[in-house]
N, C-alpha and C positions, 0 to 999 in steps of 0.2 A: 452421719451414719455412726452407729455404735458398733462396737466389736461383733455382737451376735448377728446384726444385719450383714456385716462383711463376711463372717464365716458362713452364713446361710447362702449368700450370693456365691462365694467361692465354691462351696459344696454342689450347688446347683449347676454351675458351669462345668465343674469336673464331671458331673453325672452325665450332663448333655454330650460332652465330648466323648466320653467312654462309650455311650450308648451309640453314638453316630459311627465311632470307629469300629465298634463290634459289628453293627449292621452292615457296614461296607465290607469288612473281612468275610462276614459270613456270605454275603452277596458274591463276591470274588470266588470264594471257595465253592459254592454251589454251582456256579458257572463254569467250573473247570479250570480255576486259577492254577497256573503252573508255576514254575520257579526253577531253580537250580540248586545244584549242592552249594552255590555261592550266593544266590539271590532269592530271598524268600518271596518277593513280590514282583517277578519278572513279567508274568501275564502270558506266557507260552504254555500250552499243555505239556505235561511232563511226557517226554518220550516222543514228542511231535504229535501232529495231528492224527485222531484216532488211535492213540497208543492204548487207551483203556480196553478197547475191544481186542486189540492185538495181545494185550497182556493177559487176558483170561476171561473174556466175555462179561466185564463189569465187575469182577472181583466180588460176586455176590453169595456165595455159598456159605450157609451159616457155619460157625465154628462149633466143634463138639465141646463139652465140659472139660476143663483142665483135669488131667489125672494126677493122683497123688503121687509126689515124688518125681514129677515130670518136668521140672525146671530145666531150662536148656543147659545151664551151667552146672547141674548137680552131677554127682558121680555116677548116678543110674542111667546117664544119657551118653551114648557113644556118638561123639562129634567127628569121628575120624573116618566113617565108613564110606562116605560119598564125597566126591570132589564139589567144591562150591560152584554155583551158577554165578557168572560175571555179568555185570551190566555196563551199558554205555553211560556216558555222562547224562545226568539228570533224566534217566530213563528207568522205567520199571517193566518195559517190555522184554519177554524172554526171547532172546534172538534165535534165528534158525540155527546158528552155530552152537547154542546151548542146549537145544532140544534133545540131542543124544544123551546128555547127563540126566535129563528129565526122564527120558525113557529107561534108562539104566535104573534109576532109583525106583520108578514105578515097577518095573519087572522084578526087582528084588524084594519089594515090599508087597506085592499082591498076594502071595500065599503065606505071608507072615502074620503072627498075632501081635507083632510090635507096633507101636505107633510112631509117628514122625512129628518133630518140631522143627519148623523152618524159621531161621532167624535172618532178618533182612539188616543189612549194614550199608552205610554211605561212606564217602570220603569226608575229609575234616571240613570242607567248605560248606558254608550254610549256617543257619541258627540251629541250635539243639532241637528245637520244636520241628522245624522244617525237616531235619534230617531223620527224626524219629518217624515222622509221617511218611516220608519217602522210603525208609527202611520196611515199614509195614507195607507199603504198596508193592515193594519188591518181593517180600515174603507171600503176600496174598496172590501175586501173579504166578509164582512158582507153584503155590497151592493149587491154583485153578488149572494149571498146566498138568499137574498130576492127576486132578480129578478127571481131566478130559481124556486121560489115558485109561480111565476105568478104575483108578485107585479110590477106595471109599473115602469120602469127605470126613466121616467120623473118626478117622484115624490120623488126621493132619491138624496140628496146631500151628499158630504163628506167633512171632514175637519180633520186636524191633529193638535194636540197640543203637541205631542211628551211626553217629561216628565214633561211638565208644568201641573199645577194643579192636583197633585197627590190625589188619593182617600184615601190613607193612608200614614201617616208620618213615617219615619224610614228607616234605611238601613239594612234590613234583609229580608228573604225569605218570610215572612208573608206579610210584606208591599209591596215588589216588585211584588208578585203574584196578590195582589189586584189592582195594578196600571197598569198592563198589560191587557187593556181592550178596548172595543169600547162602547160607550154610545149613546143613542138615544135621539133626540130632536125632538118634534113633533110641527109644527107650529100651533098656536092658530088661 
């Protein structure tokens, strides 16, 4: 075998492995692959069985266009107006205990011309990709809860920071629990 034949063979094998891996990952994802903040391929639906419907009816309301100057971390966004929504480990279901916070946000925003940005966060456990996805599902679940109270879907954006910007430092249950959250930003 010459160098060209070996190179071509290696390339074809790498392509076949890559394609198989991607197809397998997509199949698991489409089938409701879960995981945890610490394990990307655990195989249990996030938040337990049926959590998607409990988290907001499938998380399917279309997002409005991004508004100019409406970045979550910009100076034109008030991130201190509302208390964050906390989540259980590996869950994006808005718990009954957190629903009063959702109702308070909805009541305050209903008559307002301001718009809302919901940022989802996770604890430090898990891959960056998984945590960004889980953070987005958390933000979307809160968004759907707000929409179900009658708040206009066109006024609510979402963003995920995953495990970036922890609310509490440390690698223990107390810190992890504080970091599993969704925060609200109100455009000024």
